[in-house]
All heavy atoms as an XYZ file, in Angstrom:
881
protein
N     -47.553   -129.346     64.770
C     -47.961   -128.205     65.553
C     -48.550   -128.698     66.863
O     -49.304   -129.650     66.899
C     -48.988   -127.408     64.759
C     -49.376   -126.137     65.441
S     -50.139   -125.026     64.270
C     -51.754   -124.932     64.945
N     -48.222   -128.020     67.949
C     -48.683   -128.420     69.271
C     -50.185   -128.210     69.389
O     -50.775   -127.384     68.687
C     -47.952   -127.620     70.343
N     -50.782   -128.962     70.266
C     -52.215   -128.851     70.495
C     -52.554   -127.468     71.018
O     -51.826   -126.906     71.820
C     -52.648   -129.913     71.514
O     -53.995   -129.709     71.854
N     -53.683   -126.912     70.568
C     -54.086   -125.575     70.980
C     -55.010   -125.620     72.193
O     -55.433   -124.585     72.679
C     -54.777   -124.857     69.842
C     -53.852   -124.694     68.671
C     -54.509   -123.945     67.585
N     -53.638   -122.820     67.291
C     -53.987   -121.732     66.703
N     -55.225   -121.571     66.319
N     -53.132   -120.770     66.472
N     -55.318   -126.794     72.663
C     -56.185   -126.899     73.825
C     -55.439   -126.466     75.069
O     -54.241   -126.693     75.203
C     -56.691   -128.331     74.008
C     -57.648   -128.756     72.933
C     -58.194   -130.126     73.241
C     -59.196   -130.533     72.181
N     -59.764   -131.828     72.454
N     -56.182   -125.839     75.960
C     -55.603   -125.384     77.213
C     -55.343   -126.586     78.110
O     -56.204   -127.444     78.292
C     -56.565   -124.417     77.898
C     -55.997   -123.791     79.124
C     -56.862   -122.702     79.634
N     -58.255   -123.169     79.772
C     -59.113   -122.730     80.677
N     -58.759   -121.788     81.488
N     -60.330   -123.195     80.750
N     -54.172   -126.605     78.683
C     -53.803   -127.678     79.591
C     -54.423   -127.385     80.946
O     -54.311   -126.281     81.471
C     -52.269   -127.780     79.726
C     -51.887   -128.872     80.702
C     -51.640   -128.014     78.371
N     -55.116   -128.366     81.508
C     -55.742   -128.211     82.814
C     -54.746   -128.632     83.871
O     -54.144   -129.693     83.795
C     -57.027   -129.058     82.910
C     -58.029   -128.566     81.881
C     -57.599   -129.014     84.312
C     -59.294   -129.394     81.806
N     -54.579   -127.750     84.841
C     -53.655   -128.023     85.945
C     -54.268   -129.102     86.828
O     -55.316   -128.883     87.429
C     -53.411   -126.746     86.737
C     -52.329   -126.920     87.796
O     -51.802   -128.040     87.931
O     -52.029   -125.926     88.466
N     -53.641   -130.254     86.922
C     -54.216   -131.331     87.732
C     -54.249   -131.005     89.227
O     -54.981   -131.617     89.980
C     -53.302   -132.525     87.458
C     -52.032   -131.931     86.960
C     -52.379   -130.631     86.309
N     -53.492   -129.999     89.668
C     -53.477   -129.647     91.086
C     -54.766   -128.957     91.511
O     -55.116   -128.942     92.681
C     -52.286   -128.754     91.393
N     -55.489   -128.387     90.561
C     -56.735   -127.694     90.890
C     -57.904   -128.670     90.863
O     -58.060   -129.443     89.934
C     -57.022   -126.580     89.879
C     -56.050   -125.409     89.831
C     -56.450   -124.461     88.713
C     -56.037   -124.677     91.149
N     -58.696   -128.614     91.867
C     -59.903   -129.439     91.858
C     -60.943   -128.715     91.020
O     -60.809   -127.537     90.710
C     -60.414   -129.642     93.286
O     -60.933   -128.444     93.790
N     -62.023   -129.381     90.684
C     -63.062   -128.745     89.866
C     -63.726   -127.593     90.611
O     -64.173   -126.644     89.993
C     -64.127   -129.772     89.441
O     -64.643   -130.391     90.612
C     -63.552   -130.788     88.490
N     -63.772   -127.654     91.943
C     -64.347   -126.552     92.713
C     -63.507   -125.287     92.567
O     -64.033   -124.190     92.467
C     -64.440   -126.913     94.199
C     -65.506   -127.970     94.457
O     -66.375   -128.147     93.583
O     -65.457   -128.591     95.530
N     -62.197   -125.440     92.568
C     -61.312   -124.287     92.474
C     -61.291   -123.686     91.073
O     -61.090   -122.502     90.903
C     -59.899   -124.672     92.895
C     -59.788   -124.992     94.370
C     -58.429   -125.557     94.728
O     -57.754   -126.112     93.832
O     -58.055   -125.468     95.894
N     -61.524   -124.515     90.067
C     -61.489   -124.043     88.685
C     -62.605   -123.048     88.385
O     -62.424   -122.124     87.611
C     -61.650   -125.220     87.719
C     -60.396   -126.015     87.515
C     -60.631   -127.105     86.506
O     -60.933   -126.766     85.345
O     -60.544   -128.285     86.889
N     -63.770   -123.229     88.971
C     -64.939   -122.465     88.590
C     -65.415   -121.485     89.649
O     -66.569   -121.117     89.670
C     -66.076   -123.423     88.219
C     -65.714   -124.305     87.063
C     -65.437   -125.636     87.248
C     -65.618   -123.781     85.787
C     -65.084   -126.450     86.185
C     -65.269   -124.581     84.712
C     -64.993   -125.924     84.909
N     -64.522   -121.044     90.507
C     -64.899   -120.072     91.520
C     -65.107   -118.701     90.872
O     -64.327   -118.289     90.026
C     -63.838   -119.951     92.611
C     -63.868   -121.083     93.600
C     -62.932   -120.795     94.735
C     -63.026   -121.916     95.756
N     -62.089   -121.732     96.836
N     -66.150   -118.026     91.295
C     -66.403   -116.669     90.825
C     -65.485   -115.723     91.577
O     -65.378   -115.803     92.795
C     -67.875   -116.277     91.101
O     -68.719   -117.233     90.472
C     -68.175   -114.883     90.600
N     -64.825   -114.832     90.857
C     -63.942   -113.897     91.558
C     -64.730   -112.997     92.498
O     -65.883   -112.670     92.234
C     -63.309   -113.067     90.437
C     -63.836   -113.583     89.165
C     -64.845   -114.631     89.439
N     -64.088   -112.613     93.596
C     -64.749   -111.733     94.557
C     -64.847   -110.335     93.981
O     -63.975   -109.898     93.241
C     -63.946   -111.685     95.855
C     -63.954   -112.987     96.614
C     -63.167   -112.878     97.906
O     -63.043   -111.758     98.443
O     -62.677   -113.913     98.359
N     -65.923   -109.637     94.332
C     -66.096   -108.268     93.880
C     -65.097   -107.386     94.619
O     -64.931   -107.485     95.820
C     -67.517   -107.793     94.186
C     -67.788   -106.406     93.686
C     -69.212   -106.013     93.937
C     -69.457   -104.600     93.453
N     -70.809   -104.174     93.696
N     -64.454   -106.519     93.875
C     -63.478   -105.613     94.469
C     -64.063   -104.217     94.518
O     -64.727   -103.783     93.599
C     -62.196   -105.581     93.661
C     -61.441   -106.882     93.711
C     -60.145   -106.747     92.997
N     -59.416   -107.996     93.088
C     -58.201   -108.160     92.646
N     -57.574   -107.159     92.074
N     -57.603   -109.317     92.766
N     -63.776   -103.523     95.589
C     -64.205   -102.143     95.753
C     -62.987   -101.266     95.580
O     -61.929   -101.550     96.138
C     -64.825   -101.923     97.158
C     -65.199   -100.467     97.355
C     -66.030   -102.823     97.340
N     -63.122   -100.209     94.780
C     -62.022    -99.274     94.576
C     -61.655    -98.629     95.902
O     -62.507    -98.378     96.731
C     -62.427    -98.185     93.597
O     -62.754    -98.752     92.366
N     -60.393    -98.359     96.049
C     -59.921    -97.712     97.262
C     -59.321    -96.372     96.877
O     -58.537    -96.278     95.947
C     -58.852    -98.581     97.968
C     -58.293    -97.877     99.182
C     -59.446    -99.926     98.345
N     -59.696    -95.355     97.601
C     -59.147    -94.035     97.364
C     -57.732    -94.010     97.901
O     -57.463    -94.479     99.003
C     -60.000    -92.948     98.063
C     -59.373    -91.578     97.870
C     -61.406    -92.970     97.533
N     -56.814    -93.442     97.111
C     -55.434    -93.338     97.567
C     -55.346    -92.426     98.777
O     -56.158    -91.553     98.969
C     -54.548    -92.763     96.462
C     -54.333    -93.717     95.335
C     -53.542    -93.049     94.264
N     -54.417    -92.037     93.652
C     -53.993    -91.022     92.947
N     -52.735    -90.833     92.746
N     -54.846    -90.167     92.423
N     -54.297    -92.634     99.526
C     -54.066    -91.751    100.668
C     -54.569    -92.369    101.954
O     -55.372    -93.291    101.961
N     -54.102    -91.833    103.029
C     -54.554    -92.350    104.315
C     -55.777    -91.577    104.761
O     -55.798    -90.364    104.752
C     -53.445    -92.211    105.354
O     -53.123    -90.855    105.527
N     -56.796    -92.312    105.090
C     -58.015    -91.693    105.557
C     -58.262    -92.175    106.973
O     -58.311    -93.371    107.219
C     -59.192    -92.097    104.679
C     -59.076    -91.604    103.268
C     -60.216    -92.105    102.426
O     -61.168    -92.664    102.935
N     -60.104    -91.916    101.148
N     -58.428    -91.264    107.901
C     -58.643    -91.680    109.278
C     -59.981    -92.385    109.462
O     -60.138    -93.195    110.344
C     -58.584    -90.375    110.060
C     -58.785    -89.310    109.045
C     -58.358    -89.845    107.732
N     -60.934    -92.081    108.619
C     -62.269    -92.647    108.736
C     -62.858    -92.707    107.336
O     -62.778    -91.736    106.591
C     -63.125    -91.752    109.637
C     -64.487    -92.343    109.949
O     -64.836    -93.384    109.365
O     -65.199    -91.764    110.766
N     -63.431    -93.826    106.945
C     -63.972    -93.948    105.599
C     -65.282    -93.188    105.430
O     -65.721    -92.957    104.324
C     -64.168    -95.424    105.239
O     -65.093    -96.010    106.126
N     -65.913    -92.760    106.517
C     -67.154    -91.995    106.435
C     -66.795    -90.515    106.320
O     -66.581    -89.834    107.315
C     -68.019    -92.245    107.665
C     -69.354    -91.525    107.606
O     -69.651    -90.886    106.565
O     -70.095    -91.592    108.587
N     -66.724    -90.030    105.080
C     -66.272    -88.663    104.858
C     -67.203    -87.629    105.489
O     -66.785    -86.498    105.730
C     -66.108    -88.375    103.363
C     -67.405    -88.263    102.627
C     -68.015    -87.031    102.482
C     -68.023    -89.384    102.106
C     -69.224    -86.917    101.820
C     -69.217    -89.275    101.441
C     -69.825    -88.040    101.307
N     -68.443    -87.991    105.778
C     -69.372    -87.035    106.376
C     -68.950    -86.665    107.802
O     -69.422    -85.678    108.343
C     -70.796    -87.590    106.384
C     -71.372    -87.799    104.986
S     -71.552    -86.274    104.061
C     -73.100    -85.696    104.702
N     -68.046    -87.430    108.379
C     -67.548    -87.120    109.731
C     -66.181    -86.452    109.699
O     -65.617    -86.169    110.742
C     -67.494    -88.391    110.567
C     -68.876    -88.948    110.865
C     -68.817    -90.007    111.903
N     -68.403    -91.269    111.291
C     -68.187    -92.387    111.956
N     -68.329    -92.412    113.269
N     -67.837    -93.482    111.340
N     -65.650    -86.211    108.502
C     -64.332    -85.617    108.402
C     -64.357    -84.163    108.841
O     -65.265    -83.406    108.505
C     -63.824    -85.638    106.966
C     -63.447    -86.977    106.441
C     -63.443    -88.157    107.117
C     -63.058    -87.267    105.105
N     -63.051    -89.169    106.272
C     -62.820    -88.650    105.040
C     -62.889    -86.504    103.973
C     -62.406    -89.274    103.869
C     -62.476    -87.117    102.807
C     -62.237    -88.495    102.759
N     -63.330    -83.778    109.572
C     -63.101    -82.376    109.871
C     -62.227    -81.775    108.784
O     -61.941    -82.412    107.761
N     -61.772    -80.569    109.020
C     -60.945    -79.866    108.034
C     -59.641    -80.626    107.781
O     -59.224    -80.800    106.631
C     -60.664    -78.424    108.495
C     -59.693    -77.733    107.563
C     -61.965    -77.634    108.601
N     -59.007    -81.113    108.824
C     -57.709    -81.792    108.660
C     -57.842    -83.113    107.905
O     -56.987    -83.456    107.101
C     -57.017    -81.990    110.006
C     -56.508    -80.693    110.606
C     -55.633    -79.872    109.647
O     -54.710    -80.444    109.020
O     -55.879    -78.664    109.521
N     -58.906    -83.867    108.157
C     -59.121    -85.113    107.412
C     -59.360    -84.812    105.934
O     -58.900    -85.545    105.067
C     -60.307    -85.900    107.984
C     -60.049    -86.517    109.332
C     -60.332    -85.583    110.502
O     -60.724    -84.430    110.284
O     -60.163    -86.032    111.645
N     -60.058    -83.720    105.666
C     -60.282    -83.300    104.282
C     -58.947    -82.968    103.619
O     -58.697    -83.361    102.480
C     -61.228    -82.083    104.231
O     -62.478    -82.447    104.812
C     -61.450    -81.613    102.816
N     -58.078    -82.286    104.342
C     -56.758    -81.957    103.814
C     -55.917    -83.212    103.576
O     -55.180    -83.302    102.589
C     -56.044    -80.989    104.750
S     -56.803    -79.351    104.780
N     -56.032    -84.194    104.468
C     -55.323    -85.471    104.272
C     -55.817    -86.155    103.000
O     -55.034    -86.729    102.248
C     -55.557    -86.400    105.459
C     -54.782    -86.050    106.684
C     -55.098    -87.003    107.841
O     -56.085    -87.739    107.815
N     -54.245    -86.981    108.847
N     -57.117    -86.099    102.763
C     -57.684    -86.698    101.556
C     -57.108    -86.015    100.316
O     -56.692    -86.686     99.367
C     -59.217    -86.581    101.573
C     -59.830    -86.969    100.261
C     -59.944    -88.305     99.902
C     -60.277    -86.010     99.361
C     -60.479    -88.680     98.679
C     -60.814    -86.365     98.147
C     -60.915    -87.694     97.803
O     -61.430    -88.056     96.593
N     -57.071    -84.689    100.316
C     -56.520    -83.953     99.175
C     -55.069    -84.345     98.931
O     -54.666    -84.573     97.782
C     -56.618    -82.441     99.414
C     -58.013    -81.846     99.393
C     -57.959    -80.392     99.831
C     -58.641    -81.971     98.018
N     -54.297    -84.438    100.000
C     -52.897    -84.835     99.875
C     -52.790    -86.229     99.254
O     -51.991    -86.445     98.351
C     -52.221    -84.813    101.252
C     -50.744    -85.124    101.218
C     -49.942    -84.017    100.563
O     -50.168    -82.855    100.834
N     -49.026    -84.383     99.703
N     -53.598    -87.149     99.716
C     -53.575    -88.515     99.200
C     -53.976    -88.616     97.741
O     -53.551    -89.517     97.032
N     -54.772    -87.668     97.283
C     -55.219    -87.651     95.890
C     -54.281    -86.852     94.985
O     -54.570    -86.648     93.817
C     -56.625    -87.065     95.802
C     -57.703    -87.990     96.306
C     -57.891    -89.200     95.414
O     -58.253    -89.038     94.235
O     -57.644    -90.331     95.905
N     -53.173    -86.377     95.535
C     -52.231    -85.604     94.740
C     -52.683    -84.159     94.549
O     -52.257    -83.492     93.614
N     -53.541    -83.692     95.428
C     -54.077    -82.333     95.347
C     -53.646    -81.501     96.548
O     -54.335    -80.569     96.957
C     -55.610    -82.389     95.272
C     -56.186    -83.154     94.074
C     -57.658    -83.432     94.269
C     -55.937    -82.392     92.794
N     -52.501    -81.837     97.100
C     -52.020    -81.183     98.308
C     -51.785    -79.691     98.160
O     -51.810    -78.960     99.152
N     -51.590    -79.226     96.941
C     -51.360    -77.787     96.750
C     -52.579    -76.953     97.153
O     -52.463    -75.756     97.382
C     -51.008    -77.503     95.288
C     -52.144    -77.808     94.318
C     -51.702    -77.792     92.877
O     -51.601    -76.697     92.291
O     -51.463    -78.899     92.348
N     -53.734    -77.595     97.291
C     -54.965    -76.875     97.634
C     -55.359    -77.039     99.095
O     -56.399    -76.537     99.520
C     -56.113    -77.317     96.717
C     -55.757    -77.051     95.291
C     -55.490    -77.973     94.320
C     -55.579    -75.775     94.682
N     -55.153    -77.347     93.148
C     -55.209    -75.991     93.346
C     -55.689    -74.465     95.145
C     -54.949    -74.952     92.465
C     -55.433    -73.435     94.261
C     -55.062    -73.679     92.948
N     -54.512    -77.714     99.885
C     -54.827    -77.922    101.306
C     -55.026    -76.610    102.048
O     -55.989    -76.461    102.799
C     -53.716    -78.723    102.004
C     -53.656    -80.162    101.642
C     -52.684    -80.942    102.486
C     -51.364    -80.256    102.689
N     -50.384    -81.077    103.412
N     -54.137    -75.653    101.830
C     -54.231    -74.379    102.548
C     -55.521    -73.632    102.190
O     -56.136    -73.011    103.054
C     -53.012    -73.506    102.264
C     -51.738    -74.091    102.871
O     -51.856    -74.865    103.850
O     -50.649    -73.787    102.362
N     -55.921    -73.720    100.934
C     -57.168    -73.069    100.502
C     -58.362    -73.702    101.196
O     -59.227    -73.001    101.734
C     -57.332    -73.176     98.970
O     -56.190    -72.594     98.343
C     -58.592    -72.491     98.503
N     -58.412    -75.034    101.215
C     -59.526    -75.730    101.860
C     -59.513    -75.487    103.363
O     -60.559    -75.328    103.981
C     -59.459    -77.237    101.555
C     -60.073    -77.613    100.241
C     -59.569    -77.136     99.038
C     -61.167    -78.459    100.201
C     -60.136    -77.481     97.829
C     -61.752    -78.823     98.992
C     -61.233    -78.323     97.799
N     -58.303    -75.426    103.942
C     -58.177    -75.167    105.375
C     -58.661    -73.750    105.703
O     -59.415    -73.554    106.658
C     -56.730    -75.355    105.810
C     -56.533    -75.336    107.313
C     -55.091    -75.623    107.703
N     -54.763    -77.027    107.499
C     -53.808    -77.466    106.663
N     -53.081    -76.629    105.963
N     -53.575    -78.761    106.537
N     -58.271    -72.767    104.889
C     -58.673    -71.377    105.123
C     -60.190    -71.211    105.008
O     -60.799    -70.419    105.734
C     -57.970    -70.448    104.134
N     -60.809    -71.991    104.125
C     -62.258    -71.908    103.930
C     -63.021    -72.840    104.878
O     -64.252    -72.896    104.839
C     -62.614    -72.246    102.476
C     -62.072    -71.245    101.470
C     -62.676    -69.863    101.613
O     -63.853    -69.766    102.012
O     -61.969    -68.880    101.325
N     -62.267    -73.596    105.695
C     -62.842    -74.528    106.677
C     -63.812    -75.524    106.038
O     -64.919    -75.764    106.516
C     -63.524    -73.767    107.815
C     -62.547    -72.918    108.596
C     -63.182    -72.255    109.769
C     -62.095    -71.460    110.471
N     -62.525    -70.736    111.604
N     -63.350    -76.138    104.952
C     -64.177    -77.122    104.243
C     -63.992    -78.484    104.898
O     -62.889    -79.019    104.958
C     -63.824    -77.165    102.753
C     -64.118    -75.799    102.132
C     -64.615    -78.263    102.044
C     -63.692    -75.659    100.701
N     -65.080    -79.034    105.392
C     -65.086    -80.350    106.032
C     -65.616    -81.385    105.044
O     -65.963    -81.063    103.904
C     -65.983    -80.325    107.280
O     -67.321    -80.067    106.862
C     -65.533    -79.273    108.276
N     -65.721    -82.608    105.504
C     -66.263    -83.667    104.662
C     -67.682    -83.387    104.200
O     -68.039    -83.677    103.066
N     -68.488    -82.810    105.061
C     -69.864    -82.453    104.675
C     -69.823    -81.419    103.556
O     -70.564    -81.509    102.579
C     -70.658    -81.913    105.888
C     -72.006    -81.380    105.457
C     -70.831    -82.998    106.933
N     -68.947    -80.452    103.687
C     -68.828    -79.410    102.672
C     -68.384    -79.951    101.322
O     -68.786    -79.448    100.275
N     -67.548    -81.005    101.339
C     -67.099    -81.603    100.078
C     -68.271    -82.059     99.232
O     -68.252    -81.959     98.007
C     -66.193    -82.812    100.356
C     -64.800    -82.562    100.901
C     -64.111    -83.889    101.163
C     -63.991    -81.705     99.957
N     -69.289    -82.571     99.907
C     -70.442    -83.136     99.196
C     -71.153    -82.091     98.336
O     -71.747    -82.428     97.333
C     -71.417    -83.726    100.226
C     -72.536    -84.508     99.621
C     -71.940    -85.709     98.949
N     -72.935    -86.709     98.701
C     -72.949    -87.445     97.610
N     -72.036    -87.293     96.680
N     -73.854    -88.363     97.442
N     -71.062    -80.837     98.735
C     -71.827    -79.785     98.061
C     -70.981    -78.899     97.157
O     -71.507    -77.967     96.553
C     -72.546    -78.935     99.112
C     -73.491    -79.777     99.929
C     -73.154    -80.180    101.219
C     -74.699    -80.222     99.399
C     -74.005    -80.982    101.960
C     -75.550    -81.023    100.126
C     -75.194    -81.408    101.409
O     -76.037    -82.211    102.126
N     -69.676    -79.167     97.058
C     -68.816    -78.329     96.231
C     -69.150    -78.469     94.753
O     -69.303    -79.568     94.238
C     -67.349    -78.698     96.432
C     -66.647    -78.103     97.631
C     -65.221    -78.620     97.685
C     -66.676    -76.599     97.601
N     -69.232    -77.348     94.088
C     -69.462    -77.287     92.646
C     -68.316    -76.503     92.020
O     -67.522    -75.864     92.713
C     -70.790    -76.586     92.336
C     -71.991    -77.219     93.007
C     -72.349    -78.513     92.347
C     -73.606    -79.103     92.954
N     -73.456    -80.413     93.483
N     -68.246    -76.507     90.716
C     -67.198    -75.809     89.988
C     -67.161    -74.325     90.361
O     -66.086    -73.767     90.619
C     -67.398    -75.977     88.484
C     -66.313    -75.287     87.689
O     -65.127    -75.622     87.882
O     -66.654    -74.392     86.893
N     -68.311    -73.687     90.412
C     -68.368    -72.254     90.739
C     -67.839    -71.988     92.143
O     -67.183    -70.958     92.377
C     -69.801    -71.748     90.605
N     -68.089    -72.903     93.079
C     -67.583    -72.739     94.445
C     -66.065    -72.795     94.468
O     -65.412    -72.005     95.158
C     -68.140    -73.826     95.367
C     -69.656    -73.814     95.443
O     -70.231    -72.709     95.489
O     -70.246    -74.906     95.462
N     -65.505    -73.734     93.719
C     -64.046    -73.862     93.679
C     -63.415    -72.613     93.079
O     -62.394    -72.127     93.553
C     -63.651    -75.112     92.883
C     -64.047    -76.450     93.517
C     -63.762    -77.588     92.561
C     -63.345    -76.660     94.832
N     -64.047    -72.061     92.051
C     -63.533    -70.837     91.448
C     -63.627    -69.677     92.435
O     -62.716    -68.854     92.548
C     -64.301    -70.518     90.171
C     -63.702    -69.385     89.374
C     -64.341    -69.205     88.017
O     -65.467    -69.708     87.791
O     -63.726    -68.526     87.185
N     -64.714    -69.636     93.175
C     -64.935    -68.557     94.144
C     -63.891    -68.566     95.264
O     -63.509    -67.507     95.757
C     -66.333    -68.691     94.747
C     -66.802    -67.469     95.512
C     -68.182    -67.681     96.114
C     -69.222    -67.875     95.029
N     -70.589    -68.011     95.563
N     -63.425    -69.744     95.659
C     -62.441    -69.806     96.745
C     -61.008    -69.649     96.247
O     -60.073    -69.770     97.022
C     -62.587    -71.082     97.604
C     -62.257    -72.345     96.812
C     -63.965    -71.161     98.230
C     -62.196    -73.612     97.642
N     -60.838    -69.381     94.947
C     -59.512    -69.044     94.447
C     -58.853    -70.072     93.550
O     -57.689    -69.913     93.188
N     -59.553    -71.125     93.183
C     -58.974    -72.118     92.282
C     -59.365    -71.686     90.865
O     -60.446    -72.007     90.369
C     -59.466    -73.540     92.623
C     -59.102    -73.834     94.085
C     -58.844    -74.562     91.676
C     -59.679    -75.113     94.634
N     -58.485    -70.904     90.247
C     -58.803    -70.204     89.000
C     -58.726    -71.084     87.765
O     -59.505    -70.930     86.838
C     -57.880    -68.995     88.809
C     -58.018    -67.963     89.904
C     -59.399    -67.362     89.918
C     -59.538    -66.318     91.007
N     -60.901    -66.067     91.367
N     -57.757    -71.995     87.726
C     -57.573    -72.804     86.507
C     -58.611    -73.920     86.420
O     -58.833    -74.665     87.372
C     -56.173    -73.386     86.482
C     -55.114    -72.301     86.240
C     -53.766    -72.894     86.246
N     -53.527    -73.310     87.640
C     -52.349    -73.486     88.187
N     -51.277    -73.335     87.478
N     -52.228    -73.834     89.451
N     -59.232    -74.007     85.268
C     -60.270    -75.005     85.036
C     -59.732    -76.419     85.243
O     -60.389    -77.268     85.836
C     -60.844    -74.859     83.622
C     -61.872    -75.900     83.196
C     -63.093    -75.868     84.112
C     -62.269    -75.707     81.750
N     -58.525    -76.664     84.766
C     -57.936    -77.997     84.909
C     -57.823    -78.429     86.366
O     -58.091    -79.587     86.704
N     -57.441    -77.507     87.226
C     -57.340    -77.816     88.655
C     -58.713    -78.111     89.240
O     -58.881    -79.042     90.030
C     -56.689    -76.664     89.419
C     -55.222    -76.487     89.068
O     -54.592    -77.466     88.615
O     -54.711    -75.364     89.241
N     -59.707    -77.306     88.866
C     -61.066    -77.538     89.378
C     -61.595    -78.882     88.905
O     -62.231    -79.615     89.674
C     -61.994    -76.403     88.947
C     -61.623    -75.067     89.560
C     -62.686    -74.005     89.384
N     -63.231    -73.860     88.057
C     -62.796    -72.984     87.147
N     -61.774    -72.185     87.415
N     -63.389    -72.918     85.970
N     -61.310    -79.225     87.655
C     -61.766    -80.519     87.128
C     -61.097    -81.681     87.857
O     -61.744    -82.697     88.135
C     -61.504    -80.601     85.628
C     -62.353    -79.688     84.759
C     -61.901    -79.768     83.304
C     -63.830    -80.013     84.885
N     -59.812    -81.548     88.178
C     -59.115    -82.603     88.924
C     -59.745    -82.809     90.291
O     -59.939    -83.942     90.741
C     -57.633    -82.260     89.077
C     -56.828    -82.495     87.834
C     -55.355    -82.104     87.957
N     -54.746    -82.503     89.207
C     -53.944    -81.705     89.918
N     -53.658    -80.494     89.520
N     -53.415    -82.142     91.045
N     -60.075    -81.711     90.960
C     -60.694    -81.811     92.285
C     -62.072    -82.442     92.176
O     -62.417    -83.358     92.934
C     -60.765    -80.422     92.955
C     -59.358    -79.925     93.283
C     -61.623    -80.472     94.213
C     -59.287    -78.466     93.687
N     -62.862    -81.992     91.217
C     -64.219    -82.540     91.057
C     -64.181    -84.016     90.670
O     -65.013    -84.805     91.130
C     -65.005    -81.722     90.024
C     -65.348    -80.301     90.467
C     -65.917    -79.508     89.289
C     -66.308    -80.302     91.645
N     -63.210    -84.396     89.845
C     -63.076    -85.808     89.479
C     -62.741    -86.654     90.708
O     -63.312    -87.732     90.914
C     -62.002    -85.978     88.411
C     -61.719    -87.395     88.072
N     -62.592    -88.182     87.367
C     -60.659    -88.188     88.363
C     -62.082    -89.397     87.234
N     -60.918    -89.425     87.839
N     -61.834    -86.158     91.520
C     -61.465    -86.865     92.738
C     -62.678    -87.027     93.656
O     -62.895    -88.096     94.235
C     -60.355    -86.102     93.455
O     -60.061    -86.708     94.677
N     -63.471    -85.977     93.783
C     -64.663    -86.055     94.629
C     -65.693    -87.018     94.057
O     -66.342    -87.746     94.807
C     -65.275    -84.659     94.812
C     -64.409    -83.669     95.588
C     -65.092    -82.313     95.650
C     -64.081    -84.180     96.970
N     -65.811    -87.068     92.734
C     -66.778    -88.011     92.150
C     -66.369    -89.450     92.430
O     -67.221    -90.312     92.631
C     -66.954    -87.768     90.653
O     -65.812    -88.164     89.934
N     -65.060    -89.727     92.487
C     -64.593    -91.065     92.872
C     -64.985    -91.365     94.310
O     -65.362    -92.495     94.628
C     -63.080    -91.188     92.705
C     -62.617    -91.179     91.278
C     -61.145    -91.523     91.139
C     -60.242    -90.649     91.957
N     -58.810    -90.916     91.771
N     -64.886    -90.344     95.165
C     -65.257    -90.523     96.569
C     -66.738    -90.880     96.692
O     -67.119    -91.770     97.442
C     -64.942    -89.257     97.352
C     -65.116    -89.303     98.861
C     -64.227    -90.359     99.488
C     -64.817    -87.935     99.462
N     -67.589    -90.226     95.925
C     -69.035    -90.515     95.983
C     -69.313    -91.915     95.443
O     -70.191    -92.604     95.932
C     -69.863    -89.503     95.201
C     -69.520    -88.061     95.416
C     -69.652    -87.065     94.495
C     -69.018    -87.425     96.594
N     -69.235    -85.875     95.028
C     -68.833    -86.058     96.319
C     -68.664    -87.878     97.860
C     -68.341    -85.143     97.245
C     -68.166    -86.975     98.794
C     -68.023    -85.636     98.485
N     -68.574    -92.313     94.407
C     -68.770    -93.648     93.846
C     -68.406    -94.718     94.872
O     -69.124    -95.699     95.036
C     -67.923    -93.816     92.589
C     -68.085    -95.162     91.924
C     -67.206    -95.294     90.691
O     -66.383    -94.440     90.397
N     -67.395    -96.371     89.977
N     -67.325    -94.515     95.577
C     -66.905    -95.467     96.604
C     -67.935    -95.517     97.724
O     -68.298    -96.580     98.207
C     -65.509    -95.110     97.145
C     -64.469    -95.352     96.051
C     -65.177    -95.892     98.401
C     -63.122    -94.791     96.354
N     -68.443    -94.355     98.097
C     -69.472    -94.294     99.124
C     -70.705    -95.090     98.704
O     -71.270    -95.865     99.490
C     -69.873    -92.847     99.398
C     -71.020    -92.718    100.373
C     -71.792    -91.416    100.236
O     -71.713    -90.769     99.200
O     -72.492    -91.074    101.201
N     -71.105    -94.947     97.445
C     -72.284    -95.660     96.949
C     -72.041    -97.169     96.945
O     -72.933    -97.944     97.313
C     -72.627    -95.175     95.546
N     -70.851    -97.592     96.567
C     -70.530    -99.023     96.546
C     -70.523    -99.605     97.961
O     -70.964   -100.729     98.177
C     -69.190    -99.259     95.874
C     -69.225    -99.044     94.373
C     -67.859    -99.200     93.719
O     -66.885    -99.523     94.429
O     -67.775    -98.983     92.510
N     -70.009    -98.843     98.914
C     -69.941    -99.337    100.290
C     -71.319    -99.417    100.938
O     -71.534   -100.223    101.825
C     -69.032    -98.454    101.129
C     -67.542    -98.518    100.779
C     -66.758    -97.505    101.602
C     -66.989    -99.917    100.983
N     -72.238    -98.572    100.509
C     -73.560    -98.572    101.130
C     -74.496    -99.604    100.533
O     -75.617    -99.751    100.984
C     -74.185    -97.169    101.023
O     -74.456    -96.858     99.673
N     -74.030   -100.325     99.510
C     -74.876   -101.384     98.896
C     -75.027   -102.563     99.828
O     -74.239   -102.913    100.587
C     -74.295   -101.846     97.577
C     -74.490   -100.848     96.475
C     -73.957   -101.406     95.191
C     -74.122   -100.414     94.065
N     -73.580   -100.893     92.820
């Protein structure tokens, strides 16, 4: 039976073997003109929705003039009030926004 020990690649120096991997920051899908969502206008907010696969709600957000600042304060009841009736759709939007806040928190560290 072959040896079970891991073969060490002689091309790697000891410094390269023990490097700590770099911390990775999650990236939100879609093209964002500016990573600071608090400066987003209505159109940047719509681009974000499109990038998150929520483009069907762009017209609703545009009609309600929801900007990046407004995104921060959206709650489930607000989404229902503006016409997003299905719970599943509201949950998808809220989940997407929670990812945005998480990325914001990671970037501000």
